[in-house]
N, C-alpha and C positions, 0 to 999 in steps of 0.2 A: 471492622476495618473498612475504610472507604477505598473503593477500587478506582484506579486511575483510568479514565475513559480515553480510548484512542480510536481513530478511524483507520481502516485498512481499505484502500481503494485499489482494486485490480482493474487495470486498463488493458483490454484485449483488442486485438485486431485479427479477426478470423480465428485461427487455431492458436495464435500466439499471444503471450502476455508481455507487458512491458516491465522489465526489471532494471533497476539502477544500482550502481555500486556506491555505497555510502562513504563519504569522505571522513577524514580524521577530525573534522571540525564539528561533527554531530555528537550528541551526548551518548548515544548507544549504537551498538552493532557496527562500529567503524570498520570499513573495508569489506563488509559483507554485501552481497546482492540482496535486493529487497523490492517488494512492490511499494507503492506510495503509502506512507503512513504518517500519522501526526496526532498530537494531543488535541482533544476536544476542548476548545476554549470555553470558559464559563459563559453561560447564557446563549451558547450557539448550538443549534441542532446538529447532530452528527452528520447528516447528509450535506448540510451547508458547509461544515468543516471539510468534508471530503472534496467538495468542489474547490474550496480555497486551496487545499493541499495540492490538488492536480494542477491548478493554474500556477501556483508558486513553484512547484518542483519540476513540472514537465512543460509548462508553458502552453498547456492545452485548455481550451474552453469551447462551449457550444458555438457554432454547430458542428465543430470538428470532433467532439466527443459527447456522448449522451449516456444517460443512466439506463441500464438494462434491468437491474433489480438490487434491492437491499437484502442482505442475509440477516438472519436473527442474531442479536447480540450474543457474544460468547464470553464466558468467564475464563480467564487464564491466570495462572500463577507462574511467575518467573522462577525457573529452576536455579538461576544464578543468584538472584537477590531476594527471592521470597515475596516480592511485590505482587499485588493483585491488580489485574486489569480487566476492564470490560471493553471488549473489542466490537466495534460496529463495522462489519464488512459491507462493501458496496462493489458491484460489478458494473463497469462502464465499457462501452464499445467506442473505439476510435475509428474514424474514417481512414481508409487506406491512403497512404501518402501524407498523413498529418505529420508535421515536423515537430519533434520534441526539442525543447530548449531547457537544458538543465540549469538549476540554480546552484548555489554554493554547497548544498547538502549532498550533491552527487558528482562523481567524476566521470562516469561512463553510463551508457544506456544500451540495452539489448532487447530485441524481441525474440522470445524463446518459447519453447513448449512448456506448459505448466509443470511437467515432471522435473524440469531443471531445478525447482525449489527443493528437491530432495538432496541436492549436492551439498557438500560440506562447507562451501563458501557462500551459502545463503543463510538468511535469518531463519533459524531452525523451527520456530513455532509457526511460521507462516504457511508451511506446506499443507497442514490439515485444514486450516481455515480457508485457504484458497480452494482446495479440493472440494470442500463442502459447498462453497459458493458457486463453483462451476458445475456441480452435479445436477 
């Protein structure tokens, strides 16, 4: 079975990470808080896709945000659908005071401690991936 490839981009500023609340217009996880994520387009390298998602979803781009490191790809299976995913995590740092501009995929933004991902109103599978990336 082919795994669906997605990028997970964690934008941090100091001790805080950027979470956004997903709108009802997106295909998955509507209404939940999430780090930036998106499908890897055919023929696009995962890190290139991560940069595209950050620019589209948060309005951030260099020099206001820069890559800290890529995490190893992780295989996940959705408990809800049984779909299989290959997740490419990336950690980026944002300059203090960088202004986030949300697109249609998100209704709110918050800078929070990473432990916030354990809350029930967050995309459940992201907590462990983000914790491993920040470790």
